[in-house]
Structure formats: C-alpha cells, structure tokens
C-alpha positions in Angstrom: 0.0 0.0 0.0 1.2 3.5 -0.9 0.4 6.6 1.0 0.5 10.3 -0.1 1.0 12.8 2.6 -0.3 16.4 2.7 2.3 19.2 3.0 2.3 23.0 2.8 4.4 24.7 0.1 6.7 27.1 2.1 9.1 28.1 -0.7 9.0 27.9 -4.5 12.5 27.0 -5.7 12.0 27.0 -9.5 9.3 25.9 -12.0 9.5 22.3 -10.9 10.6 22.3 -7.3 9.4 23.6 -3.9 10.2 23.2 -0.3 7.3 21.9 1.8 6.5 21.5 5.5 4.7 18.3 6.6 3.4 20.1 9.7 5.6 18.3 12.2 8.8 20.2 11.6 9.8 17.9 8.7 10.7 20.0 5.6 11.6 18.5 2.3 12.3 19.5 -1.3 9.7 18.1 -3.7 9.0 18.0 -7.4 6.0 20.1 -8.4 6.0 19.5 -12.2 2.7 17.6 -12.1 0.6 20.3 -10.4 0.2 24.1 -10.4 1.3 24.7 -6.8 1.6 28.1 -5.4 3.2 29.4 -2.2 1.0 28.6 0.7 -0.9 25.8 -1.1 -1.3 22.4 0.4 -0.3 19.5 -1.9 -0.5 15.8 -1.7 3.0 14.3 -1.9 3.8 10.8 -3.0 7.4 9.6 -3.7 8.7 13.1 -3.7 6.2 14.4 -6.2 3.2 16.7 -5.6 0.3 14.9 -7.2 -2.6 17.1 -6.2 -3.4 20.5 -4.8 -5.6 20.2 -1.7 -7.8 22.7 0.2 -6.5 23.6 3.7 -9.5 21.7 5.1 -8.8 18.5 3.1 -5.1 18.6 4.2 -6.0 19.1 7.9 -8.5 16.3 7.9 -6.1 13.9 6.2 -3.3 14.8 8.7 -5.8 14.3 11.6 -6.7 10.8 10.3 -3.0 9.9 9.9 -2.3 11.0 13.4 -5.2 8.9 14.8 -4.0 5.9 12.9 -0.5 6.3 14.2 -1.6 6.6 17.7 -4.2 3.9 17.4 -6.7 6.1 19.2 -10.4 6.3 18.6 -12.4 5.4 15.6 -11.0 6.4 12.2 -13.8 7.0 9.7 -13.0 7.6 6.0 
C-alpha cells in the first residue's frame, strides 16, 4: 500500500521544485512539475512528487486521520 501525505508549500525554488512542510517540523524539497502549486498551497505528496493540490480543510482532515491511525486512538472514519 502506498500513501500520499499532505504538505504545505513554504518556498518555490523553481518551475519544478518547492520546499514543503509536513506540519511536524519535517521539511523537504519536492517536485511540483505535475501540479500548479503556489506558495501557501497544500499539496498531496507521493514519492517526492506533488500529485494534487488540496484545500486547507482537506489537508488538515487527512493529517488528523493519519495522526489517529499512528496513535491507534479512537475510531477512524474515512
């Protein structure tokens, strides 16, 4: 199973790369050539590539679900 993780674009490096923040202090350089990501956007990242631009609400909900799964707390409803 493969997962894509939401991240916030914190710096545009060039036409195909950006730095993102995964929300827990982890920052990485990703490839943005597949989407039209702008500074401040949330993107879904898989294998170092942004594959979709998300709304802030979608990103926060997904991160909340991942956190619940990692902790094994409560019911996770998709």
